[in-house]
N, C-alpha and C positions, 0 to 999 in steps of 0.2 A: 619462418617468422620474419616479417618485414621490419618490425620495430623491436629491437632488443634493448635499445637505449630508452628505457622508461623509468620514471620515478613515480611511486605511489604516495599520495598524501592522505592520511586518515584524519578527519576533522569533523567536529560537530557544530551545528548552527552556522553554516557558511554565510548566511545572510547578515550576520553581525559584522560591524565595522572591523573589529579585531580579526575575525576569521577571514573576511574578504581580503584584508591587507596581507595577512600571513600567506594565504593561498596565492595571491598575486605575486608576492615576493618569490615563492617557490617556483611558480610557473615561469616568471620572467628570467630568473637566474638559471633555471634548468634549460630554457631555450638557448641562452647564451652558450652553454656547453653542448648543445645539440641533443638535448634530452626532451622527450615528450612527458607531460604530466597527466596522471589520472588521479582526480580528487574524489575520494570516497567519503561522501557527506551524509551525516545523519542529523536528526533533529530531536534526539532523546531529551527527556526531561520536560518537554512541553506538556501542559495539562490537558491531555486528550484521552484520558481514561484508558480503557483496555486497548484502544487503537494502537498504542505504541509497543505492544508486546512482541511484535515481529521485527523490531529494529535490528536485532542481531543477524537478520538475514543478509546484512551487508557483507558478512563473511563468506556467503555462498558465491559471491560475484567474482572477486579477483583471482587471477592465475598468478600465484606468487613466483612461479618459475620464469615469468616474463619480465620481472623487474630487476633493474640494476641497483636500486636502492629504495628504501621505505622511510618515510617521515611520519611520525605520530604526534599530532598536536594534542597531547593527552589532557592538558588543563582545560580544554574546551568541552569536555564531556561532563555534564551534570550528573549523569547516571553512573555511579561508581562501579556497579556490576558490569555494565556494558563496556566501560573503559577497561576493566580487568580482563574481560573476555577477549577484547580486541588485542590488547597487549600480549596476552597469553597465546592467542591464535597466531599472531604474526611471529612471535618468538619461536613457535613450534614449526611453522610451515615455511618461513622465509629463510633463505640461505644467502642473502645478500646483506650489505651493510644497513643498519637501522639507526636512525637518529630520532631522539625524542625532544620535542619542544615542551619544556616543563620547568617550573620553579621547584619541583619536588625531587627527591632522590629518584634515580632511575637505574635500571640494569643496563641501559644503553648509554652511549655518549649523548650528552644533552646540550641543548641551546636554551639559555634562560634570558629573560628580560629583567634587568635590574632597574626598576623604577620606584623602589621603596626608599632607598637611601636619600633620594632627592627630597623627601619630606624633611630630612635633617638639613639638606642644603638650603631649602627655602626658609627653614627656621633660622639658620645662620644669616640669611639675607635680611630677615625681619629684624634680627638683633643688631647686626653690624651696620646695615645701611639705614634702617628706620628707627633704631634705638628703642625697639619694643622690649618691655620687661615682662609683663604678664601676657603669656601666649597660651592659648587653649588649643586642645586637639579634639576635633569632631570625627570620631571613628564610625565604622559601619558594622552593625551587628549581623548583617546578612552575609558579609564576606570577611569574617573576623580573622581568618588565617593571614590574609594580606594586610588587613587593617592593623593587626598587632605588629607586623613588621614596620609599618610606617610610623606607628606610635613609638616603637622603640627607637627609631632614628630620630624622631622629635625629642624624646626624653634624653638621648645621649647628648645632643647639642645643648639642650637646656642645662644639663649637668656640667658640660664643659665651661659654660659661662656662669656657673654657680647661681643659676636662676631656679627658684623653687617651682615645683609643679604642685599646685594646691588641690584641695579636695573637690573644688568646683571647676577644675581646669580640663578634665577629660570626660567626654560623654560619648556613649555608643548609641547611635541612632539608626533607624531604618529610613526609608525614603518617604514615609507618610508625612503629610503636613502636621499632624498632631505630634509626631516624634520630633520634628524639626522645631516646632514651637516650644516643646519641653527643653530642647537643647539650648535655645536662646535664653529661656528663663533660668536654666541651670547656670549658664555662664554669667548672666547679668542679674545678680540678686537684687541690686539696686541700680537705678539709672546712672548713678555716678560711679558704679563699680563695674563698668563693662571692661572687657579685656582690651589690650592694645591690638591684639591680632588673634585670628583663628586659623589654624592649619587644618584643612579638611581632607578627608580620605580620598576624595576624587572630585572632579569638576561638577558632576551632577549634584553631589551633596553640597558643594560650595555654592552653587547657584540657588539651590533651594534655601540655604541659610541666608544668602544675600537678600533674596526676595522677602523672607520673613523679617529680617532685620530692618530693611527699608520700610516695610509696612508698620513696624513698631516705632518708626521715627528715627532710626539710626542712619548716619551717613557713612557710606563705604567709599573711600577708606578714611574719611575724616574722623569718625568716632572709633572705628576699629578697622584694621587692615584684614584682608582675607586672601587666602591662597588655596588652590586646588591641586589636582593631579590628573594626568592622562589626556591633556590637550584636546578638548572638544571644540567643535565649531561654535556651539552655543556659548561656551566660555569666551572664545575669541571675539564674539560679536555682542557680548554683554556690555552694559554701561555701568560702571567702568569695566574695561576688558580684564579678564581674569588672569592673574599671575598663576602659573601652573607648571606642569612638567611634560616634556615631550613624550610621545607614545610611539616609539620606533618599531612597530610590529612588522612593517614591511621588511625591515632588516632581519627580523627573526627568521622569516622565510628564506631570505637570500643566504643568511649564515648557515642555516640547516643544510642547504644544497651545497655550499662550499665544503662543509664537513663531510658530506657524502662523497664529493669529488676527491677529497684527500684520501678517503678509504679506498676508492676505486683505483687510485694511483699508488696503492700500497704505502700510503703515508698515514700512520695511525692518527685518528682524530683526537682532539683534546677531550678529556673526560667531561669537561664543562666549558662551553663557550658563552661568554656573557655579552649581551648587547645592552649598553648603558643608555639610560634616559638622561636628558639635560634640562635644566631650568628654562622656562619660557617666561620672561618678565613682561607683565602687563601693567595695568594701572591700579588694580584692586589692592596692591600692597602699599601704594603710596608713591610709586615711581611715576614720572611724567612721561608715560608711553602712549603714543597714539595707536588707535586700532590699525591693524594691517590691512583691513578690508572695510569697505563701506557697508554698515549694517543694513542698508537698503537692499543690497543684493542678497544678503542672507535672508531678509524678510521675504523677498520674492521666491527664493529657493524653498523656504518653509511652506509658502502658499502653494507652490507647485507640488511639493511633496504631499501635502494634505489632499490636494485635488487628485493626485495620482492614487493615493490610498483609497479615496472615496470611489473613484472610477474602477479601481481594481476590485474593491469589495462587491460592487454591483455586478461587475463582469464575472466574478467568481460565483455569485449567487445565480446568475443566469446559466453559467456553465453547469453548476450543480443541478439546477432544474432540468436542463437539457439532458443530462446524463441519467436522471433518476428513473426514466421509464425504458431505458435501453436494456434489451435482454439478449442481444447477440453481439459478438465481438466485431463483426464487419461494420455494422451500423455504428457501434461505439467508436471505431477508429475513424470513420468518415466524419463524425461529429467532432472528434478531437482535432482533426485537421483544421477545422474552421477557427479553433481557438489558438492553436500553436502558431499560426501565421501572424497572430497579433503580439507575440512575445518580442519585446524590444531587443534588438541586437543579437537575437538567437540565430546562429548560422546553421546549426545542426541539432536535430531533435530525434531521438530514437527511443522506442519502447520495446524492451526485450522481455520475453516471458519464459519462465522455467517450463519444462515439459509437463509438470504436474500441477500447473497453476490453477486449473479448473477441476481438479479431481473432486469427485463427489464424496461426501463424508460416508464413512463405512456404515453407520447406522441406517442411512437412507438407502444405500445399496442393499443392505440386508432386508429392510422393510419392503423394498420393491422387487426383490429377487433379481437384481441386475448385476451382470458381469461387465464392469467397465473396461473397455478396450483402450487403455492408455498405458503406454510404455513410459514409466517414470524413470528418468535418467538424468543425472546431473551433467552428463556429457553433451547434451544437446540443448540449444537455446533457439527460440523462435524470435526473429526480428519481426514483430507484429506491425510496427508502424515506423516509418522512416521519412523524415522531411529534411532535405539538404539543399541549402541555397534556394529555398522556396519551392522546391520540386519534390513531389511525392514519389517515393521509390517503392518497388514491389516488396512484399514480405518474402521471407525465406528462413530456412533453418541453417544453423552453423554450429561448429564445435565450440565448446566452452573454453578451449585453449586460448581464445581471443575474446576481448571485451565486445567486439563487433565483428561482423563478417570481414574477411580480409580485403574484399574489394573496396570496402569503405575506409579501412584503416591503412591500407597499403601505402598510399602517397600522402597521407594526412599529417599536417603539422599541428593539428588542433590539440589544445588542452581540454580534456573532458571532465565534466562534473557528473558524478554518478550518484544517484539517490535510490535507495531500495524502495520497492513497492510492496506493501504488505497491508493486511487488515487483521488486527489482533495477532493471532499466532500463525495465520496463513501467509506464506510468502508467495508473491506473484512473479516477481522478477525485478527489473530495475529500469530507470530512466537514464539516458545519457544525453548531455547537452554540451554544446560548444558555442562560444560567443565570437563576434567579430574581433579580429586582431588579438584573440585570446585575452580580452579584457573582461573580467568577471562583472556581469550585471545581474547577479542573482539577488532578488529582493525577498523580503519576508512573505510577500503576497504569493510567491511561488510555492510556499508550503501549503497554502490553500489549494493550489492547482494539484499538487501531489495527492492531497486528501480527496479531491474530487475524482481524480483518475483511479485511485484505489477504491473509492466508493463505486465507481463505474464497474471495475473488474469484480468487485464483490457482488454487485447486483447481477452480473452475468452468471457468476457461479451459483448464486441463490436461485436464479431463474432456471438453470439447468437442473438443479435438485428439485425445484418445484414442478418442472415438467415431468420428471420421473414419478413424483408423488401423485400428480394429477392423472398421469397415465395409469398408475396403479389404482387410484380411486375410481377412475372410469372403468377399468377392468372389473373392479368389484361390483360396480353398478350395472355393467352390461354383460358380465360373464357369469355363467354357472360355475360355482366354486368347485363342484365335484368333477365335472368333465372338461371345463375350460371352453365349452361351446357358449354361444350367446344365450342369455336368459331372455325372458319376455321383453324387458326394457331394450336389450340389445337388438333382439329380433325386430321389434317394431321400428326402431330408429333406422336400422339397416334396410329393412323392407321398404320404408318410405323413400329412402335414397335410391333404392333399386328401381322402384316404380317411376321416380322422377327422372331417371336417366334412360328409361326404356323407350323404344321407338314403336310406333304402330305396326302391327303385324308380327312382332316378336312373340314367342311362345312363353307365357308365364306358367311355370310348372311348380306345383307344391307337392312335396313328398311328406308322408307321415309314416313314422316307424314306431312300433310298440315291442318292447322286449318280451320274449317268451319266458314264462315260468319264473318271473322275479320273485313272486310270493313263495314259491317252492324253495328257491335258493335261500331266501331269508329265513324261512321256517327250519330248514334242515341244516344250514351251514352258518347262519347268523347274518346280521345286517352289515357287518364289516365286509363279508364276502359278497353280499348283495351290492354294496357300494363299489367294490372292485369290479364286479361284472358290468355295472353301469358305465364305469370309466372305460372299459374295453369297448363297449358298444359305441360310446362317444368317439373313441379313437378310430374305430372301424368306419364310422360315417365321415369323420373329418379327413381321414386318409384317402377315402374313395371319392370325395367331392372335388370338383374343379375349383380353382381359386375364386371364381365369381359367385359361387353358391353360398348362401347364408345358412349355416348349420346352427341349430338351437335345441335346447332342452328347457322346457318350461317347468319341469318338476316330475317326480314319479318316474315312470318308465316310458314316457312318450317323448319322441324326438321329431323335430320338424325341419325341413330343408326347403329353401325357396331359390328358384333360378329363373332368369329371363333368357337363357340361351340353350336350354336342353330340348332337343328334338325327341320324338317318341323313341327312336332307337337309342339315343344317348340316355334317356331316362331309364329304359330297361337295363342298359349296361351298368348304370349307377347302382340299381338294386342288386344286380348280380355281383358287382364288386364288393358291396357291403357284405353280402352273404358269403362270398368267397373268402374275404378277410376273416370272418368269424369261424368258418369251417376250418381254415388253416390254423387259426389260433387254437381251436379245440384239439386238433390233431397233434399240435406241437407241445401242448401242455398236458399235465396230468390232473387237471381239475376234475373233481367227481361229478361234474354236471356239464351239460352242453350249452354253449352260448349261441343264441340265435335271435333273430328279430322277424317280425311280420311287417311288411311294408306295402304301401300303395301310393299312387300319385294321381294327380289330375292336372290337366293343362287347359289354357284358354288364351286366345290371341289378345295381346295387349291393346287397350284403347285408352284414350285420355281420361275417360270417366272412371277408370279402375282405381279403387282405393283399398286401404287395408280392410275396411269393412266388407267390401265386395269379395275379398279373398275368402271370406267365410264359406261362400258357396263351393269354392274349390276344396276347402278343407273338408266339407261334408262328403264330397265325392271321393277324395283321397282316403278319408276315414272308412267309408264303406268298402273300398277296394282292400284296404288293410285288414279289415275284419273278415272279409271273405277268405283271405290267405290264412288268417289266424284260425278260423273255423276248419279250414281244410287240414291244417296241421294237427289240430286236436282230433279230428276224425281219423287221420292216418295213424295216430298213436293208440287209438282204441282197438 
C-alpha cells in the first residue's frame, strides 16, 4: 500500500459553504501533516423522490483498513437514518481514531462550533453601546434546535440587565415573505411602538427582515437596530452592512485534524474541542462602520454567479438529452468525456463501477430463461472512465482494497471527493474527483451532473434488460414453442435473408419431413406423448443440420428445412443423419413406439428472380418425394 497516511471525511452536501469550508480545512491541515484526504460526500435529504434510496451505498466504497483516522461531520446529514447508519458502520469497521464534528452529544471525541452565545454578546453590545431597551428576537422555526440556543443566550443577557422580554418580543419565523411580514407586524403593533433592536437567528433572516422593514418605511438602524449571525457575503455587502457573528467553519476542519493527530501520537484528544465565533460589527446596529468591500464588486460576483447557474442549467439539460438515448457503456463514456473536459479546475475525474452494476433483475432473467454470466464480487472494481490532466486513460479492473488503481494513487498527493452513483436502490459505483491545488470547486450544479450520469447508467441497465425481453419476444414470434425450431414467421424472415445473400449458381435445396404414425401415438399413448415425440423429431433435425440451414415446423407433424449450400450428396447425408438419430434414440429408450420420419427434398440453382413464392415449386417436388417414401414405409409394414 503506497498511501497509509490517509484521513477519511464523511460529509453531506459538500457544495454548501459550510461543508466546503469544513472540507477545505480538513484537506489543508491534513496536508500539513503529510496526510491525504478522501472526502466521502452524499446529498441526502434533497427532494428527488425514490432516486435517493441508494445513498447508503457510500458505505460500500471505503476500505477502512487504509485510514489513519476518520472524521464525521454528522450535523450536515439531514437524513437522520443515513447519519445513524454511517456512524454505526464506521464505529463497527474502523479501528483508527474517529473524530465527530457536531454540536450534539457523541460517542467519539468531538469538535463543536460555538456561535450561539454570540447572540448574547450582540445583545450586550446593543444594550451597552447603543442603550437599547426593548430588544426583540426573531427565531427560526425550521432550525429550532439552534434557534432555541441563540434565544436562550439573548434571554440571559436581557435578564442580567433586568430588561423584560415582553409577549411581543419573540417570534419564530420561516424564510417565506409572508412569515417575515407577520414578524414585523408582531414586533411593531403600532408605528410608535417599534423595538429599539431585533436580534435575528442568522444573516439570511436578518436581511429578509431588513428588506421588509425598509419597505414598510422604517429606517435601519435609525428606527431600529438589527443584528444577524453567521457572517454572510450578502450581509457584509448590504446597506447598511450587517452586524453579525463570524462563522469559523474552516477552523472546525483544521481542529478536527489536530485532534486526530493527537490521537495518532498517543495523546488522548479532548472529549470536546470548541471553536468559538466572534462578533463582527457592521453598521446595522448603529455603529459607524464602513463596508469592508465595495458592493459593486459583490454585485458583479452575483451577476457572474447567476450567469454561471444559467449556463450550467442549459449545459446539464444538453447533457441529459445526449445521455438519454445511449444504450451501451462505451458510447456513454465517450459522450461523458466531452462534458468532463468542461469542468472548471477538475484535474482528475474517475468513474468506478461495482462488478454487479448492470446485473439484470431476477424477474427478467426468469421470464427470458437467461443465465447471466456475471461474477458479483465486492472485491473487484472496474475503472470505467478516467481523465487525468486532460488525458483519457484506459479502463481497467482493480482490487477494492484501494479507492483507485495503484498506478493512479501511488504518487498522488490529491485530495479526492468521492460521490456514490446509484438509482433508487441500485448501486452502480462511485465518482472520484480532484481539483487543482486541492482547492475544492464543487458546486451545486454538479449534483445535476451526478444525476445525469446515474440516469445514463440506469438507461444502459434498462436497455440490457429490454434487449433480453425483446429477444424473448422475438423468439416467441419466430420460434415454434414446442420444438424451438422456426415457425412460419421465422422461416419466412430467415428464408428471405438466405435468398438475399445467395449467389447465382448456388444450389437452393428444400427438405420436407413428415413424422410417421403421430396419430397412432396420440390415440394409444396420449397427446402429451405425441408432443414429446414431436420434440424429439425437432431435435433430430436440428442436430443433424449444418449451422446455415433454416429448420422450421409450421405446425402438426410437418417440418421444413432450407439450405443454399447442400449438394446432392450432402442432402442425402442429411436425410440419413436424421434417420440415424431417430433409430439410435429408439434403440436407447424403452418407448413403446418407434420414432421415424419420411423425408424428401428438391434442389434448384439460385437465380436473382427466385422468391419465397417461387420456392413453392420446390416444395411440391419435395412433398412428392416425401410421400413416395411414406407410401413405401406403409407398404413395407403390411
